[in-house]
C-alpha positions in Angstrom: 20.6 -41.0 8.2 17.9 -38.4 8.7 15.2 -38.7 11.3 11.8 -37.3 10.3 9.4 -36.3 13.0 5.7 -36.5 12.2 3.8 -33.7 13.8 0.6 -31.9 13.2 2.5 -28.8 12.2 4.7 -30.6 9.6 1.5 -32.1 8.1 -0.1 -28.7 7.9 2.9 -27.3 6.1 2.9 -30.2 3.6 -0.8 -29.7 3.0 -0.3 -26.0 2.4 2.5 -26.6 0.0 0.5 -29.1 -2.0 -2.5 -26.7 -2.1 -0.3 -23.9 -3.4 1.1 -26.2 -6.1 -2.4 -27.2 -7.1 -3.5 -23.5 -7.4 -0.4 -22.6 -9.4 -1.1 -25.4 -11.8 -4.7 -24.3 -12.3 -3.6 -20.7 -12.8 -1.0 -21.9 -15.4 -3.7 -23.9 -17.2 -6.1 -20.9 -17.3 -3.4 -18.6 -18.6 -2.5 -21.1 -21.4 -6.2 -21.4 -22.3 -6.5 -17.6 -22.6 -3.3 -17.4 -24.6 -3.8 -20.3 -27.0 -7.5 -20.5 -27.0 -9.6 -23.3 -25.7 -9.3 -26.5 -27.7 -12.2 -28.9 -28.0 -12.5 -32.3 -29.4 -13.3 -32.7 -33.1 -17.0 -33.0 -33.5 -18.6 -36.1 -34.9 -19.3 -36.2 -38.6 -22.3 -34.1 -39.5 -22.4 -32.4 -36.1 -20.6 -29.1 -36.1 -19.7 -27.3 -32.9 -21.8 -24.1 -32.2 -21.5 -21.4 -29.7 -24.4 -21.4 -27.3 -25.3 -18.7 -24.8 -25.8 -20.0 -21.3 -26.4 -16.6 -19.5 -29.7 -15.7 -17.9 -30.6 -13.2 -20.6 -29.9 -13.9 -24.3 -28.1 -11.3 -26.4 -28.2 -10.9 -30.1 -24.8 -11.6 -31.4 -23.9 -9.6 -34.5 -20.6 -8.6 -36.1 -22.0 -5.1 -37.0 -23.0 -2.7 -34.3 -25.9 -0.5 -35.3 -24.9 3.2 -35.3 -27.0 6.3 -35.8 -26.2 10.0 -35.5 -28.8 12.4 -34.0 -28.7 16.1 -33.6 -30.8 18.8 -31.9 -30.7 22.5 -31.5 -32.1 24.5 -28.6 -33.9 27.8 -28.9 -32.1 31.0 -28.0 -32.8 32.1 -24.4 -35.6 34.6 -24.2 -35.0 37.8 -22.1 -36.6 37.4 -18.7 -38.5 40.3 -17.2 -36.9 41.8 -14.1 -38.0 40.2 -10.8 -40.3 42.5 -8.7 -38.8 44.0 -5.5 -39.6 42.0 -2.4 -41.7 43.9 0.0 -42.6 42.0 3.1 -46.2 42.1 4.3 -47.0 44.3 7.3 -47.4 42.5 10.6 -48.4 44.1 13.9 -49.7 47.6 14.7 -48.0 50.9 13.9 -47.4 53.1 17.0 -46.6 56.8 17.2 -45.3 59.3 19.7 -45.8 63.0 19.3 -43.6 65.4 21.2 -44.7 69.0 21.0 -42.5 72.1 21.6 -42.1 72.7 25.3 -42.9 69.1 26.4 -39.2 68.4 27.0 -37.6 70.6 29.6 -33.9 70.8 30.4 -34.0 68.9 33.7 -36.1 66.1 32.1 -34.0 65.6 29.0 -32.5 62.2 28.3 -29.1 61.8 30.0 -27.0 58.9 28.6 -25.0 58.3 31.7 -28.1 57.9 33.9 -29.8 55.4 31.5 -26.8 53.2 30.9 -25.0 53.4 34.3 -26.7 50.4 35.8 -26.0 48.3 32.7 -22.3 49.2 32.6 -21.9 48.4 36.3 -23.5 45.0 35.8 -21.3 44.2 32.9 -18.1 45.2 34.7 -19.0 43.1 37.7 -19.7 40.0 35.6 -16.5 40.4 33.6 -14.5 40.7 36.8 -16.2 37.6 38.2 -15.2 35.5 35.1 -11.6 36.8 35.4 -11.4 35.8 39.1 -12.9 32.3 38.4 -10.4 31.8 35.5 -7.5 32.8 37.8 -8.6 30.4 40.5 -8.8 27.5 38.0 -5.3 28.4 36.7 -3.9 28.3 40.3 -5.7 25.0 41.0 -4.5 23.3 37.8 -1.1 24.8 37.3 0.0 25.8 40.7 0.7 29.4 39.7 -1.1 32.3 38.2 0.0 34.1 35.1 
């Protein structure tokens, strides 16, 4: 003797099984129709069956597809003249400086170390500052400095 418990879960499983069986039967029917072709009842005497288009737009049904060959030929490429050189338009004013003989003396001549000294000192100080900041961050995060 078997005891069957009726629960909502058992009913859901049974419904799911029936639904899958119904889907499988419908799929089997569709496959047979595609394989064997759809069969229809024999038409009444004097009334033959005809194919009718039911799509939104009608198409002309023909057994022969219209075909046509076309050809064209392009002209040979003509030689193109060379592009002119690009010369930008002048903007602003031209300025000149004239230095005559004797204007530049030995003690007033341009000295590189005097002109760039301040800049090189400024760059050195900023690079050292970045290095010190980086070392402090490494100590803070890692507990040691490389």
